[in-house]
Structure formats: C-alpha cells, structure tokens
NUZANU-629815 format. One record per residue: residue in one letter; residue number from 1; x, y negated, z of N, C-alpha, C in turn. Coordinates in steps of 0.1 Angstrom, whole numbers, plus 2048, in hexadecimal, padded with zeros to 3 digits. Example, Ala and Ser with C-alpha at 12.3 -4.5 7.8 and 13.67 -1.06 7.14 Angstrom:
BEGIN
+------+-----+------+------+------+-------+-------+-------+------+------+------+
! rest !  nr ! n_px ! n_py ! n_pz ! ca_px ! ca_py ! ca_pz ! c_px ! c_py ! c_pz !
+------+-----+------+------+------+-------+-------+-------+------+------+------+
!    a !   1 !  884 !  839 !  84E !   87B !   82D !   84E !  884 !  821 !  84E !
!    s !   2 !  880 !  816 !  847 !   889 !   80B !   847 !  881 !  800 !  84F !
+------+-----+------+------+------+-------+-------+-------+------+------+------+
//
This chain:
BEGIN
+------+-----+------+------+------+-------+-------+-------+------+------+------+
! rest !  nr ! n_px ! n_py ! n_pz ! ca_px ! ca_py ! ca_pz ! c_px ! c_py ! c_pz !
+------+-----+------+------+------+-------+-------+-------+------+------+------+
!    m !   1 !  74C !  7E1 !  7D3 !   75B !   7E1 !   7D0 !  75D !  7DD !  7C2 !
!    s !   2 !  767 !  7D4 !  7C1 !   76A !   7D0 !   7B3 !  774 !  7DA !  7AD !
!    t !   3 !  774 !  7D9 !  7A0 !   77C !   7E3 !   798 !  786 !  7DB !  78F !
!    k !   4 !  790 !  7E1 !  78B !   79A !   7DB !   782 !  79E !  7E6 !  777 !
!    r !   5 !  79D !  7E2 !  76B !   7A1 !   7EB !   760 !  7B0 !  7ED !  761 !
!    v !   6 !  7B4 !  7FA !  760 !   7C3 !   7FD !   760 !  7C5 !  807 !  755 !
!    n !   7 !  7CE !  804 !  74C !   7D2 !   80E !   742 !  7DF !  814 !  745 !
!    f !   8 !  7E0 !  821 !  744 !   7EC !   828 !   746 !  7EC !  835 !  73E !
!    r !   9 !  7F8 !  83B !  73C !   7F9 !   847 !   734 !  7FA !  853 !  73E !
!    l !  10 !  7F4 !  85E !  73B !   7F4 !   86A !   742 !  7F9 !  876 !  739 !
!    p !  11 !  800 !  87F !  73F !   803 !   88B !   737 !  7F6 !  892 !  733 !
!    e !  12 !  7F6 !  897 !  727 !   7EA !   89D !   721 !  7E4 !  8A8 !  72A !
!    e !  13 !  7EC !  8AF !  730 !   7E8 !   8BA !   739 !  7DF !  8B5 !  744 !
!    l !  14 !  7E4 !  8A9 !  74A !   7DC !   8A4 !   755 !  7CE !  89F !  750 !
!    v !  15 !  7CE !  899 !  745 !   7C1 !   894 !   73F !  7B8 !  8A0 !  73D !
!    t !  16 !  7BD !  8AB !  738 !   7B5 !   8B7 !   736 !  7AF !  8BC !  743 !
!    h !  17 !  7B8 !  8BD !  74D !   7B3 !   8C2 !   75A !  7A9 !  8B8 !  760 !
!    a !  18 !  7AC !  8AB !  75F !   7A2 !   8A1 !   764 !  795 !  8A3 !  75D !
!    d !  19 !  795 !  8A5 !  750 !   788 !   8A6 !   749 !  781 !  8B3 !  74D !
!    i !  20 !  788 !  8BD !  74F !   781 !   8CA !   754 !  77C !  8C8 !  762 !
!    a !  21 !  783 !  8C2 !  76B !   77F !   8BF !   778 !  772 !  8B6 !  778 !
!    a !  22 !  772 !  8AC !  76F !   767 !   8A3 !   76E !  75B !  8AA !  76A !
!    e !  23 !  75C !  8B3 !  760 !   751 !   8BB !   75B !  74B !  8C4 !  766 !
!    v !  24 !  754 !  8CB !  76D !   74F !   8D4 !   778 !  748 !  8CC !  783 !
!    a !  25 !  74E !  8C0 !  786 !   748 !   8B8 !   791 !  73D !  8AF !  78D !
!    h !  26 !  73A !  8AF !  780 !   72F !   8A6 !   77A !  733 !  897 !  77D !
!    k !  27 !  73F !  894 !  77A !   744 !   886 !   77B !  74B !  883 !  76E !
!    n !  28 !  750 !  876 !  76D !   758 !   873 !   762 !  766 !  873 !  765 !
!    r !  29 !  76F !  872 !  75C !   77D !   873 !   75E !  782 !  868 !  768 !
!    t !  30 !  77D !  85C !  766 !   781 !   851 !   76F !  77D !  854 !  77D !
!    e !  31 !  772 !  859 !  780 !   76E !   85D !   78E !  777 !  867 !  794 !
!    v !  32 !  77B !  871 !  78C !   784 !   87B !   790 !  792 !  875 !  793 !
!    l !  33 !  797 !  86D !  78B !   7A4 !   867 !   78D !  7A4 !  85D !  799 !
!    i !  34 !  799 !  856 !  79B !   798 !   84D !   7A7 !  798 !  855 !  7B3 !
!    e !  35 !  791 !  860 !  7B3 !   790 !   869 !   7BF !  79E !  86F !  7C2 !
!    a !  36 !  7A5 !  873 !  7B8 !   7B2 !   879 !   7B9 !  7BC !  86F !  7BF !
!    l !  37 !  7BB !  863 !  7BA !   7C4 !   858 !   7BE !  7C1 !  855 !  7CD !
!    r !  38 !  7B4 !  853 !  7D0 !   7B1 !   850 !   7DE !  7B6 !  85B !  7E8 !
!    n !  39 !  7B4 !  868 !  7E4 !   7B9 !   873 !   7EC !  7C8 !  872 !  7EE !
!    y !  40 !  7CF !  870 !  7E3 !   7DD !   86F !   7E4 !  7E2 !  863 !  7ED !
!    l !  41 !  7DC !  857 !  7EB !   7DF !   84C !   7F3 !  7DC !  84E !  802 !
!    e !  42 !  7D1 !  854 !  805 !   7CD !   857 !   813 !  7D8 !  860 !  819 !
!    e !  43 !  7DD !  86A !  812 !   7E7 !   873 !   817 !  7F4 !  86B !  819 !
!    v !  44 !  7F8 !  864 !  810 !   805 !   85D !   810 !  805 !  852 !  81B !
!    e !  45 !  7FA !  84A !  81C !   7F9 !   83F !   825 !  7F8 !  844 !  834 !
!    s !  46 !  7F4 !  850 !  836 !   7F3 !   856 !   843 !  801 !  859 !  849 !
!    k !  47 !  80B !  859 !  841 !   819 !   85D !   845 !  81F !  851 !  84C !
!    e !  48 !  826 !  853 !  857 !   82C !   848 !   85E !  838 !  841 !  856 !
!    s !  49 !  83F !  84A !  84E !   84A !   844 !   846 !  845 !  83B !  83B !
!    f !  50 !  839 !  83D !  836 !   833 !   834 !   82C !  830 !  827 !  833 !
!    k !  51 !  829 !  827 !  83E !   826 !   81B !   845 !  833 !  813 !  849 !
!    e !  52 !  83D !  81A !  84D !   84A !   813 !   850 !  84F !  80C !  843 !
!    a !  53 !  84E !  813 !  838 !   853 !   80D !   82B !  84B !  801 !  827 !
!    v !  54 !  83E !  801 !  82A !   835 !   7F6 !   827 !  839 !  7EA !  830 !
!    v !  55 !  83C !  7ED !  83C !   840 !   7E2 !   845 !  84D !  7DC !  840 !
!    e !  56 !  856 !  7E4 !  83C !   863 !   7DF !   837 !  861 !  7D6 !  82B !
!    l !  57 !  857 !  7DA !  822 !   854 !   7D2 !   816 !  84F !  7C4 !  81B !
!    y !  58 !  847 !  7C4 !  825 !   842 !   7B7 !   82A !  84D !  7AF !  830 !
!    l !  59 !  855 !  7B5 !  838 !   860 !   7AE !   83F !  86A !  7A8 !  834 !
!    a !  60 !  86B !  7AF !  829 !   874 !   7AA !   81E !  86D !  7A1 !  815 !
!    d !  61 !  861 !  79D !  818 !   859 !   793 !   810 !  856 !  799 !  802 !
!    e !  62 !  854 !  7A6 !  801 !   851 !   7AC !   7F5 !  842 !  7AF !  7F3 !
!    i !  63 !  83A !  7AF !  7FE !   82C !   7AF !   7FE !  826 !  7A5 !  807 !
!    a !  64 !  81A !  7A1 !  805 !   813 !   797 !   80D !  80D !  79D !  81A !
!    f !  65 !  80A !  794 !  823 !   804 !   799 !   830 !  7F7 !  7A1 !  82E !
!    e !  66 !  7EF !  79C !  825 !   7E2 !   7A3 !   822 !  7E4 !  7B1 !  81D !
!    e !  67 !  7EE !  7B3 !  815 !   7F1 !   7C0 !   80F !  7F6 !  7C9 !  81B !
!    l !  68 !  7FE !  7C4 !  824 !   803 !   7CB !   82F !  7F7 !  7CF !  838 !
!    a !  69 !  7EE !  7C6 !  83A !   7E2 !   7C9 !   843 !  7D9 !  7D3 !  83D !
!    e !  70 !  7D8 !  7D3 !  830 !   7D0 !   7DD !   829 !  7D5 !  7EB !  82A !
!    v !  71 !  7E2 !  7EC !  82B !   7E8 !   7FA !   82C !  7E9 !  7FF !  83A !
!    i !  72 !  7EE !  7F6 !  843 !   7F0 !   7FB !   851 !  7E6 !  7F7 !  85B !
!    g !  73 !  7DC !  7EF !  857 !   7D2 !   7EA !   860 !  7D5 !  7DC !  865 !
!    r !  74 !  7CB !  7D4 !  867 !   7CD !   7C6 !   86A !  7D4 !  7C4 !  878 !
!    q !  75 !  7D0 !  7CC !  882 !   7D6 !   7CB !   88F !  7E5 !  7CD !  88F !
!    d !  76 !  7E9 !  7D8 !  888 !   7F7 !   7DB !   887 !  7FE !  7D1 !  87F !
!    a !  77 !  7F8 !  7CC !  875 !   7FE !   7C2 !   86C !  800 !  7B5 !  874 !
!    e !  78 !  7F6 !  7B1 !  87C !   7F8 !   7A5 !   885 !  804 !  7A7 !  88E !
!    a !  79 !  806 !  7B3 !  894 !   811 !   7B5 !   89D !  81E !  7B4 !  895 !
!    v !  80 !  81E !  7B9 !  889 !   82B !   7B8 !   881 !  82E !  7AA !  87D !
!    r !  81 !  823 !  7A2 !  87A !   825 !   794 !   877 !  82A !  78C !  883 !
!    a !  82 !  824 !  78F !  88F !   829 !   788 !   89B !  837 !  78C !  89E !
!    s !  83 !  83B !  798 !  89C !   849 !   79C !   89E !  852 !  795 !  895 !
!    r !  84 !  84E !  794 !  888 !   856 !   78E !   87E !  858 !  77F !  882 !
!    d !  85 !  84D !  779 !  886 !   84E !   76A !   88A !  858 !  769 !  896 !
!    v !  86 !  858 !  771 !  89F !   861 !   771 !   8AB !  86F !  773 !  8A6 !
!    l !  87 !  871 !  77C !  89D !   87F !   77F !   898 !  884 !  773 !  890 !
!    d !  88 !  87B !  76D !  888 !   87F !   761 !   880 !  883 !  755 !  889 !
!    r !  89 !  87B !  753 !  894 !   87E !   748 !   89D !  88B !  74B !  8A4 !
!    g !  90 !  88E !  758 !  8A7 !   89A !   75B !   8AE !  8A6 !  759 !  8A5 !
!    e !  91 !  8A5 !  75C !  898 !   8B0 !   759 !   88F !  8B2 !  74A !  88D !
!    e !  92 !  8A7 !  742 !  88D !   8A8 !   734 !   88C !  8B0 !  72E !  898 !
!    l !  93 !  8AC !  733 !  8A4 !   8B2 !   72F !   8B0 !  8C1 !  732 !  8B1 !
!    a !  94 !  8C4 !  73F !  8AC !   8D2 !   743 !   8AC !  8DA !  73A !  8A2 !
!    d !  95 !  8D4 !  736 !  897 !   8DB !   72E !   88D !  8DE !  720 !  894 !
!    k !  96 !  8D4 !  71A !  89B !   8D6 !   70D !   8A2 !  8E1 !  70E !  8AC !
!    l !  97 !  8E1 !  719 !  8B4 !   8EB !   71A !   8BE !  8F9 !  71C !  8B8 !
!    a !  98 !  8FA !  722 !  8AD !   906 !   724 !   8A6 !  90C !  717 !  8A1 !
!    d !  99 !  903 !  70D !  89E !   908 !   700 !   89A !  90E !  6F8 !  8A5 !
!    y ! 100 !  90B !  6FB !  8B1 !   911 !   6F4 !   8BC !  91F !  6F7 !  8C0 !
+------+-----+------+------+------+-------+-------+-------+------+------+------+
//
C-alpha cells in the first residue's frame, strides 16, 4: 500500500489522548490515527445515506468513476454508470425530439 504525507492540525487534547493510546498499544501516533480513521470510515461508509451521497457526487461530475467504485464497490458503480448513460441518452433523444 502506498502512503501519502498529510499535514493537519489537531486539538492538543486529541494529540495527548492519541499519544497515550499509542503508548498503551505499543504503536506510534500515526498508527493510532490511521486505525481511528479507518474505523470511522468503515462506520460511515456502511450507511446507505453515505453511499447515496457518493452516487450523487458522481452523477454531478464531482468525483470520478474510480472513486465511486472504491466507495460503493465496482459492481454497484458499474450499475450506476450504466443508468447514467441511459439517462444521458434519454435526455439527448428528448432534446432532438423537441427540435422537431
């Protein structure tokens, strides 16, 4: 797995708690924060409302197909993309018919 350096600010209290948790678990702060973020994302991503919001971002062209697939799974993402293509073709056809 590749990594990327990210710099951000945390409230001092969270840093203290993360350092204590790291010491107790015999890990470093980064490992504790990665684990906490993974747990949070797993919980959030399991909610249907989150998945629906991600689909909406894709349909609004705010995220790419690969990002959609990573969050909701490739099979579901393919279904969303196919539906989008059908809707897009339907709109194009409606526009052509309106011109007549």
